[in-house]
C-alpha positions in Angstrom: 6.4 29.3 -44.0 7.7 30.5 -47.1 8.5 28.1 -49.8 11.8 27.4 -50.8 12.0 27.1 -54.9 15.1 25.4 -55.3 13.7 22.7 -53.0 10.5 22.5 -54.9 12.2 22.0 -57.9 14.2 19.1 -56.6 11.1 17.6 -55.0 9.4 17.7 -58.4 12.9 16.2 -59.9 13.2 13.7 -57.8 9.5 12.3 -58.2 9.9 12.5 -61.5 12.9 10.1 -61.6 11.3 8.2 -59.5 8.0 7.4 -61.5 9.9 7.0 -64.8 11.7 3.8 -63.1 8.4 2.1 -62.7 8.0 3.3 -66.6 11.4 1.6 -67.5 10.1 -1.8 -65.6 7.2 -2.0 -68.7 9.5 -0.6 -71.4 7.7 -2.7 -73.9 4.3 -0.4 -73.8 7.0 2.6 -73.0 8.3 1.9 -76.1 4.7 1.8 -78.1 3.6 4.9 -77.0 6.9 6.7 -77.4 6.1 5.8 -80.9 2.7 6.9 -81.8 3.6 10.0 -80.1 6.6 10.9 -82.6 3.7 10.0 -85.6 1.3 11.8 -84.2 3.7 14.7 -83.8 4.7 14.1 -87.5 0.7 14.0 -88.4 0.1 17.5 -86.4 3.2 18.7 -88.4 1.7 17.8 -92.0 -2.1 19.0 -91.3 -2.0 22.8 -92.7 -0.5 22.2 -95.7 -3.0 21.0 -97.8 -4.8 23.8 -96.4 -1.5 26.1 -97.6 -2.2 24.4 -100.6 -5.4 24.7 -101.8 -5.6 28.7 -100.4 -2.2 29.7 -101.7 -1.4 27.4 -104.7 -5.1 26.6 -106.2 -7.6 29.0 -105.0 -4.9 32.1 -104.8 -3.5 31.1 -108.3 0.2 31.5 -106.9 3.6 30.1 -109.1 4.0 26.6 -107.4 8.0 26.0 -106.4 9.7 23.7 -108.9 9.6 20.4 -106.8 6.3 20.9 -106.0 5.2 21.8 -109.1 7.0 18.5 -110.9 5.2 16.2 -107.9 2.0 17.9 -108.7 2.3 17.2 -112.7 2.8 13.3 -111.3 -0.7 13.2 -110.2 -3.5 11.8 -111.9 -5.2 14.8 -113.4 -2.9 17.1 -111.4 -3.2 19.9 -114.2 -6.9 20.4 -113.5 -7.9 22.7 -110.9 -11.5 20.5 -109.7 -8.3 17.3 -109.1 -6.3 19.4 -107.3 -9.2 20.2 -105.1 -9.6 16.5 -104.7 -5.9 15.6 -103.7 -5.7 18.5 -101.3 -9.0 17.0 -99.1 -8.4 13.7 -99.7 -5.0 14.1 -98.1 -6.6 15.8 -95.8 -8.6 13.3 -95.2 -6.1 10.3 -94.8 -3.8 12.8 -92.7 -7.4 13.0 -90.1 -7.8 9.1 -90.5 -4.0 8.3 -89.6 -4.3 10.8 -86.8 -7.4 9.3 -85.8 -5.7 5.2 -85.9 -2.4 6.5 -84.6 -4.3 8.4 -81.3 -6.1 5.0 -80.8 -2.6 3.1 -80.7 -1.1 6.0 -78.3 -4.3 5.4 -76.1 -4.2 1.4 -75.7 -0.4 2.0 -75.2 -0.9 4.6 -72.3 -4.1 2.4 -70.9 -1.3 -0.7 -71.0 1.5 1.5 -69.6 -0.4 3.0 -66.6 -2.5 -0.1 -65.5 1.2 -2.1 -65.2 2.8 0.6 -63.5 0.0 0.8 -60.9 0.1 -2.5 -60.3 3.6 -2.8 -60.0 4.2 0.1 -57.5 1.3 -1.4 -55.4 2.7 -4.7 -55.5 6.0 -2.9 -54.2 3.5 -1.2 -51.4 1.8 -4.7 -50.2 5.3 -5.9 -49.6 6.9 -3.0 -48.0 3.5 -2.9 -45.7 4.0 -6.8 -44.8 8.0 -6.2 -44.3 7.4 -3.1 -41.8 7.6 -4.1 -38.2 4.5 -4.1 -35.5 5.7 -0.2 -34.1 4.4 0.9 -37.6 1.2 -1.0 -37.7 0.3 -0.1 -34.8 0.8 3.7 -35.6 -1.5 3.2 -38.7 -5.0 2.5 -39.5 -6.3 -0.5 -41.6 -8.0 1.8 -43.6 -5.4 4.3 -44.7 -3.0 1.7 -45.7 -6.1 0.0 -47.9 -6.0 3.6 -49.3 -2.9 4.0 -50.0 -2.2 0.3 -51.8 -5.6 0.8 -53.6 -5.9 4.7 -55.0 -2.6 6.8 -54.0 -0.9 4.2 -55.8 -2.7 5.9 -59.4 0.0 8.3 -58.9 2.6 6.3 -60.7 -0.3 6.1 -64.0 -1.0 10.3 -63.7 2.5 11.3 -63.4 4.3 9.3 -66.1 1.2 8.9 -68.5 -0.4 12.0 -68.0 2.5 14.5 -67.1 5.7 13.3 -68.8 4.8 11.8 -71.6 2.7 14.7 -72.7 5.8 16.7 -71.2 8.1 14.2 -73.8 5.6 15.0 -76.7 5.5 18.8 -76.2 8.8 19.5 -75.9 9.0 18.2 -79.6 6.1 19.6 -81.0 7.5 23.0 -79.7 10.8 22.4 -81.4 9.5 21.5 -84.3 6.6 23.8 -84.5 9.0 26.7 -83.7 11.5 25.7 -87.0 8.6 25.7 -89.3 7.2 29.3 -87.7 10.2 30.8 -87.9 10.5 29.3 -91.3 7.2 31.3 -92.2 7.8 34.6 -90.5 10.6 35.2 -87.4 9.1 38.1 -86.3 5.6 36.7 -85.5 7.6 33.8 -83.9 9.5 36.1 -81.6 6.0 37.8 -80.9 4.4 34.3 -80.3 6.7 33.3 -77.8 7.0 36.5 -75.9 4.4 35.2 -73.4 6.6 32.5 -72.5 8.2 34.4 -69.2 4.4 35.1 -68.0 3.9 31.5 -68.1 6.8 30.9 -66.3 6.2 33.3 -63.6 2.5 31.9 -63.1 4.1 28.6 -62.9 6.5 29.1 -60.2 4.1 31.4 -58.3 0.9 28.0 -58.3 3.4 25.6 -58.4 4.2 25.0 -54.4 0.6 25.6 -53.1 -0.7 23.0 -55.4 1.8 20.5 -53.7 0.6 21.4 -50.4 -3.2 21.2 -51.5 -3.1 18.1 -53.2 -1.1 16.2 -50.3 -3.7 17.7 -47.7 -6.7 16.6 -49.8 -5.3 13.1 -49.8 -5.0 13.2 -46.0 -8.3 13.8 -45.4 -10.0 11.5 -47.9 -7.6 8.7 -46.4 -9.6 9.3 -43.1 -12.7 8.2 -45.7 -11.5 4.8 -45.4 -10.3 4.7 -41.6 -14.3 5.5 -40.3 -15.2 3.0 -43.1 -12.8 0.3 -41.9 -13.3 1.5 -38.1 -16.9 0.8 -38.5 -17.4 -2.7 -40.5 -14.6 -4.2 -37.9 -16.7 -3.6 -35.0 -19.8 -3.6 -36.3 -21.5 -5.9 -33.7 -20.3 -3.2 -31.1 -21.6 -0.7 -33.2 -25.4 -2.2 -32.8 -25.3 -3.5 -29.9 -24.5 0.1 -28.5 -27.2 1.7 -30.9 -24.2 3.9 -32.4 -25.1 4.1 -35.7 -26.6 7.7 -36.0 -22.7 8.8 -34.1 -20.7 6.6 -37.2 -23.6 8.7 -40.1 -21.9 12.0 -38.6 -18.5 10.7 -38.1 -19.0 9.5 -42.1 -20.5 13.1 -43.1 -17.7 14.6 -41.1 -14.7 13.7 -42.8 -16.5 13.4 -46.6 -17.5 17.3 -45.7 -13.9 17.7 -44.9 -12.8 16.1 -48.1 -15.0 18.0 -50.6 -13.5 21.2 -48.8 -10.2 20.1 -49.3 -11.2 18.8 -52.8 -12.6 22.1 -53.8 -9.4 24.0 -52.0 -7.3 22.4 -54.8 -10.0 22.8 -57.4 -10.0 26.2 -56.5 -6.3 26.9 -57.5 -5.6 24.7 -60.3 -8.7 26.8 -62.2 -6.8 30.3 -61.0 -3.8 28.7 -62.6 -5.4 27.6 -65.8 -7.0 30.8 -66.2 -4.0 32.4 -66.1 -2.4 30.4 -68.6 -5.4 30.6 -70.9 -4.7 34.2 -70.7 -1.7 34.3 -71.9 -2.7 32.2 -75.1 -5.2 34.3 -75.7 -3.4 37.2 -75.7 -0.4 35.8 -77.7 -3.0 35.0 -80.4 -4.7 38.3 -80.8 -1.7 39.7 -81.2 -0.4 37.3 -84.1 -3.7 37.5 -85.6 -3.1 42.0 -85.3 -0.1 42.4 -86.5 0.0 38.8 -88.7 -2.8 40.8 -91.2 -0.6 43.9 -91.0 1.5 42.1 -92.7 -0.3 40.0 -95.1 -1.6 43.6 -95.9 1.5 45.1 -96.6 2.2 41.6 -99.0 5.2 40.8 -96.5 3.1 37.2 -95.9 0.9 35.1 -98.4 -2.7 34.6 -96.8 -2.2 30.9 -96.9 0.8 31.5 -95.0 -1.2 33.2 -92.3 -3.8 30.8 -92.1 -1.0 28.2 -91.4 1.1 30.5 -89.0 -2.2 30.4 -86.8 -2.7 26.6 -87.4 0.5 25.7 -86.0 0.1 28.6 -83.3 -2.9 26.8 -81.7 0.0 23.9 -82.0 2.5 26.0 -80.2 0.7 27.3 -77.5 -1.3 23.8 -76.5 1.7 22.0 -75.9 3.6 24.9 -74.0 0.4 25.2 -71.8 0.4 21.2 -72.0 3.8 21.6 -69.9 3.0 24.1 -67.9 -0.8 22.5 -66.6 1.4 19.3 -66.3 2.5 20.6 -63.1 -0.6 21.0 -62.0 -1.1 16.8 -62.9 2.0 15.9 -61.3 1.5 18.5 -58.0 -2.4 17.0 -57.7 -0.8 13.4 -57.8 2.4 14.7 -55.7 0.2 13.8 -52.5 -0.6 10.3 -53.3 3.3 9.5 -54.5 4.2 11.2 -51.1 2.1 8.8 -49.0 3.3 6.1 -50.6 6.7 6.9 -51.0 6.4 7.6 -47.0 5.5 3.6 -46.5 8.5 2.7 -49.2 11.4 4.5 -47.6 10.2 3.8 -44.3 12.4 1.9 -42.5 12.4 -1.9 -41.9 13.5 -1.7 -38.1 13.7 -5.4 -37.9 15.6 -7.0 -41.2 17.9 -10.0 -41.9 21.7 -8.6 -41.9 24.4 -9.2 -43.9 25.5 -12.7 -43.4 22.7 -14.1 -41.3 22.6 -17.2 -40.7 20.1 -20.3 -41.4 20.2 -23.0 -38.8 18.8 -26.4 -38.5 15.9 -27.3 -35.9 16.7 -25.3 -32.2 16.6 -27.0 -28.8 14.5 -23.7 -27.7 16.9 -22.6 -25.3 15.9 -18.9 -25.0 18.4 -16.2 -23.0 17.2 -12.8 -22.0 20.7 -10.9 -21.7 19.6 -7.5 -19.5 17.0 -6.6 -22.3 15.3 -2.5 -22.2 12.8 -2.1 -24.8 10.8 1.4 -25.5 7.9 1.9 -28.3 8.6 5.5 -28.3 12.1 6.1 -27.6 10.9 7.5 -24.1 9.1 5.2 -21.6 10.0 1.9 -21.2 8.3 -1.2 -21.4 10.8 -3.4 -20.7 14.0 -2.7 -18.3 16.6 -4.9 -17.6 15.4 -8.1 -17.8 17.8 -11.4 -17.7 15.7 -14.7 -18.0 17.0 -18.1 -19.1 14.5 -20.9 -20.2 15.6 -24.3 -20.5 14.8 -26.4 -23.4 11.5 -27.9 -22.8 11.0 -25.4 -20.0 7.3 -23.9 -19.6 7.7 -20.7 -18.5 4.0 -18.7 -17.5 4.1 -15.1 -17.3 2.0 -13.0 -15.0 1.4 -9.5 -14.3 -1.0 -6.9 -14.0 -2.0 -5.2 -17.3 1.2 -3.4 -18.9 3.7 -4.9 -17.4 5.3 -6.1 -20.3 4.5 -9.6 -20.6 3.6 -9.6 -24.4 6.3 -6.9 -25.2 8.8 -9.9 -23.9 7.3 -12.6 -25.7 7.6 -10.8 -29.1 10.9 -10.5 -28.8 11.6 -14.1 -29.1 10.1 -14.2 -32.9 11.4 -10.7 -33.6 8.5 -8.4 -34.3 10.8 -6.3 -31.8 14.3 -6.1 -31.1 15.4 -4.8 -27.6 16.3 -1.4 -27.5 19.3 -2.5 -25.7 20.5 -6.1 -24.5 20.5 -9.3 -26.5 18.0 -12.0 -26.8 19.3 -15.5 -28.2 18.5 -19.1 -28.6 20.7 -21.9 -28.2 23.5 -19.5 -27.9 22.7 -17.9 -31.1 21.7 -13.9 -30.6 18.2 -13.7 -32.0 19.9 -10.6 -35.0 22.3 -13.2 -36.6 19.5 -15.7 -37.5 17.5 -15.3 -40.6 14.3 -14.3 -39.4 12.1 -16.2 -42.1 13.9 -19.3 -40.8 13.6 -18.2 -36.8 9.8 -17.7 -36.9 9.5 -21.2 -38.7 10.4 -22.5 -35.4 8.2 -20.2 -33.5 4.5 -21.0 -33.1 2.5 -18.5 -31.6 -1.9 -18.6 -30.2 -2.5 -15.1 -30.0 -5.1 -13.7 -27.2 -7.6 -13.0 -30.6 -8.0 -15.6 -32.6 -7.7 -14.9 -36.3 -9.0 -16.9 -38.9 -8.8 -16.4 -42.8 -12.1 -16.8 -45.3 -10.8 -20.3 -46.1 -11.4 -23.8 -45.5 -11.4 -25.2 -41.7 -8.4 -27.4 -43.2 -6.6 -24.2 -44.7 -6.8 -22.5 -41.7 -5.2 -25.4 -39.7 -2.3 -25.8 -42.3 -1.5 -22.2 -42.7 1.5 -22.4 -41.3 2.4 -26.2 -42.6 1.2 -26.0 -46.5 2.3 -29.6 -47.0 0.3 -31.0 -43.9 -1.5 -33.7 -44.7 -4.9 -34.3 -43.4 -4.3 -37.0 -41.0 -1.9 -34.5 -39.4 -4.4 -31.7 -39.2 -7.2 -33.9 -38.1 -4.7 -35.0 -35.6 -3.7 -31.1 -34.7 -7.4 -30.6 -33.9 -8.3 -33.3 -31.6 -5.2 -32.7 -29.6 -6.9 -28.9 -29.7 -10.2 -29.9 -28.3 -11.7 -28.7 -31.9 -12.0 -32.3 -33.9 -15.8 -33.0 -32.5 -17.6 -29.1 -33.4 -15.1 -29.2 -36.9 -16.9 -32.5 -37.9 -21.3 -31.5 -37.0 -20.0 -28.3 -39.4 -22.0 -29.2 -42.7 -18.6 -29.1 -44.7 -16.3 -30.6 -41.7 -13.2 -29.3 -42.3 -13.6 -28.4 -46.0 -16.4 -25.9 -44.1 -16.1 -22.3 -45.4 -15.2 -19.5 -42.4 -16.4 -16.4 -42.7 -14.5 -13.2 -43.1 -11.9 -13.2 -39.8 -14.1 -16.5 -38.6 -17.0 -14.7 -38.0 -19.3 -17.6 -38.4 -18.0 -19.9 -35.6 -17.9 -18.5 -31.8 -14.7 -17.2 -29.9 -14.1 -20.1 -28.6 -14.5 -22.0 -31.7 -11.8 -20.0 -33.4 -9.6 -20.0 -30.7 -9.3 -24.0 -30.9 -8.6 -23.7 -34.3 -5.6 -21.3 -33.8 -4.0 -23.4 -31.2 -4.8 -26.7 -33.7 -3.0 -24.3 -36.3 0.3 -23.7 -34.0 0.3 -27.6 -32.6 0.6 -28.9 -36.5 3.3 -26.3 -37.3 5.5 -28.3 -34.4 7.8 -25.8 -33.8 10.4 -26.0 -30.9 9.1 -22.9 -29.3 5.4 -22.0 -28.6 4.4 -18.6 -27.6 0.6 -18.7 -25.9 -0.8 -15.2 -25.3 -3.5 -16.2 -23.1 -4.6 -19.4 -25.0 -8.2 -19.5 -22.8 -9.2 -16.3 -23.1 -12.4 -17.2 -25.8 -13.0 -20.7 -24.0 -15.8 -21.3 -21.5 -15.1 -23.0 -18.6 -15.7 -27.0 -19.8 -13.4 -26.7 -22.7 -10.8 -24.6 -20.8 -11.0 -27.4 -18.4 -10.5 -29.8 -21.2 -7.8 -27.8 -22.8 -5.9 -27.3 -19.4 -6.1 -31.4 -19.2 -4.0 -31.3 -22.6 -1.9 -28.5 -21.8 1.2 -31.0 -20.9 0.4 -32.7 -23.7 0.8 -29.8 -25.9 3.9 -28.3 -23.9 5.7 -31.8 -24.2 9.2 -31.2 -25.5 8.7 -27.5 -26.3 10.2 -24.1 -24.8 6.8 -22.5 -23.9 6.0 -19.0 -22.5 2.5 -18.8 -21.2 0.9 -15.5 -21.0 -1.6 -15.5 -18.1 -4.1 -13.8 -16.5 -6.8 -16.4 -15.9 -4.2 -18.3 -13.4 -5.8 -21.8 -13.8 -3.4 -21.9 -17.2 -0.2 -22.0 -15.2 -0.1 -24.4 -12.4 1.5 -26.7 -14.6 4.0 -24.3 -15.9 7.7 -25.3 -14.5 8.2 -21.7 -13.4 6.3 -18.5 -13.0 7.8 -15.1 -13.8 6.0 -12.7 -11.9 6.3 -8.8 -14.0 5.3 -5.5 -13.1 6.1 -2.1 -14.6 8.7 -3.3 -17.3 10.7 -5.4 -14.5 10.9 -9.6 -13.1 9.8 -8.8 -10.0 9.2 -12.4 -8.6 9.8 -16.2 -10.1 9.4 -19.5 -8.7 6.9 -22.6 -8.7 2.9 -21.5 -8.1 4.0 -23.0 -4.1 6.6 -21.2 -3.9 5.0 -17.7 -5.2 2.2 -18.4 -2.8 4.7 -19.1 0.4 6.1 -15.8 -0.1 3.3 -13.3 0.0 4.3 -10.6 -3.0 2.5 -9.4 -6.2 2.2 -13.1 -7.4 0.6 -13.9 -4.2 -1.8 -11.2 -4.7 -2.7 -11.8 -7.9 -3.7 -15.5 -7.4 -5.7 -14.3 -4.5 -7.8 -11.5 -6.4 -8.1 -14.7 -9.3 -9.8 -16.9 -6.5 -12.1 -14.9 -5.6 -13.4 -13.7 -8.8 -13.4 -17.6 -9.9 -15.4 -18.1 -6.5 -17.9 -15.2 -7.2 -18.1 -17.0 -11.1 -19.0 -20.5 -9.8 -21.5 -19.2 -7.0 -23.6 -17.2 -9.8 -23.1 -20.2 -12.0 -24.8 -22.2 -9.5 -27.6 -19.4 -8.7 
């Protein structure tokens, strides 16, 4: 695909403006860095002059200008050759020491600015990732998102600290050097700048390919994070099926791809730098040749030639730096693009202007002709119309993929319906503030998730102000108090990552206790007994009436033993409501529910028989 130079340049300018916004947030280290930069430029301008003074006026015995002669005469011992040599050497050493000190200050300010910008960007990215809908997160791997936050955010420091600030420094330096060189010899100055058009051609030729190679490299590197995250997240399965060698091969494969992409980018950058270095070498050779001819003709002094050559290096270095900067920016642009893809992603579910805050809701839910699609093509829900009274317990059943979890996910607004409306207490959910709405919905997922915190902190995760007695009460209702007290630290026991130190049933009971403690008027239970053993399930079902009392409850279940007490059972099939009624009514209809129940009952009998055997 042919590149568009104008588009590339607009993209580069836009990237630089975006980066500078983060620099301006940290104006204090930015100001310190700019001040150190200006001082360094001034010291660089002074560096060659002690040498010129030494060569022309001390060793060459050239007549000093009146102003210089008066200044030298005012110096202690200024009338002797040795004293003048000492002053020239001392000035050189002083300039060097000041340059060294300013350089240290510049490095410190640069590191301070760079790290602060990186963490500012990472914080913004982390916050945006938490705001994005489940639709986004299901399309991105956890490892890839981790890499964006931890590694890709370094791009902001690279672009500002290693590229844009050096461009500013180089631009000021070039202007200052041009003025000085022009005063020394205009013709040689024009000759020195003759290589600039060649530099610009090389820059325009390599800019876009380096950007694309950089982005490809970052994308390939993100696969390493994906493989690592996927492997360690499923380590029990990996070890149980002895698939370590397969994962080793996957890891070696993605690292080989990364090396190939990195070498491809490096090869391109090296060719760019070689061509840029060739231009400065040619320019220096031309100046050396023609400058020598000028000196032989008496048009310029040897000291002036030495100063000119010294300034020429100081002129070409910032010119090359400006061109190399494009390589630096292009190298970071791939990471910047990945970060901006997230920052600029649309937050699908958000508070609309004027969203309302409401007091505690009663929990009257209404789905009015609701349809939903994850990809905009295949419908997960079709024309769902359903009303749930406050305090009513509704069970959602149906084959896998029927839309049960999707329908429940519309209540806390994990998604918004593609068409139709969901309301609670006659308030359209889109009219309510998301945070307040979700505070009034408790959730128990099929896969219980715990944080590496204490047992008590995990139970109180949704209600931080809960007292210890309230935590205990919730644990007792969830049939968790007994096993918690057997733990070495009781409620203060720290669970492992994702609760790995507990059994699946214990994790699920803690998840149930967390939902109970939240005491929300709406309760969503997604396969709440999926990880419970038969005895614990029986105890949980016995207490389920108490659990649901006074709350509007939606239970998603495949194990139909948990829904006999439901006021109403809604059967979904292919995203539609196939039938609804009580357990007895649906069995009498001999429809889909009756078929599912026969399958479940048959499986339960086989399980019981196997257990007895």
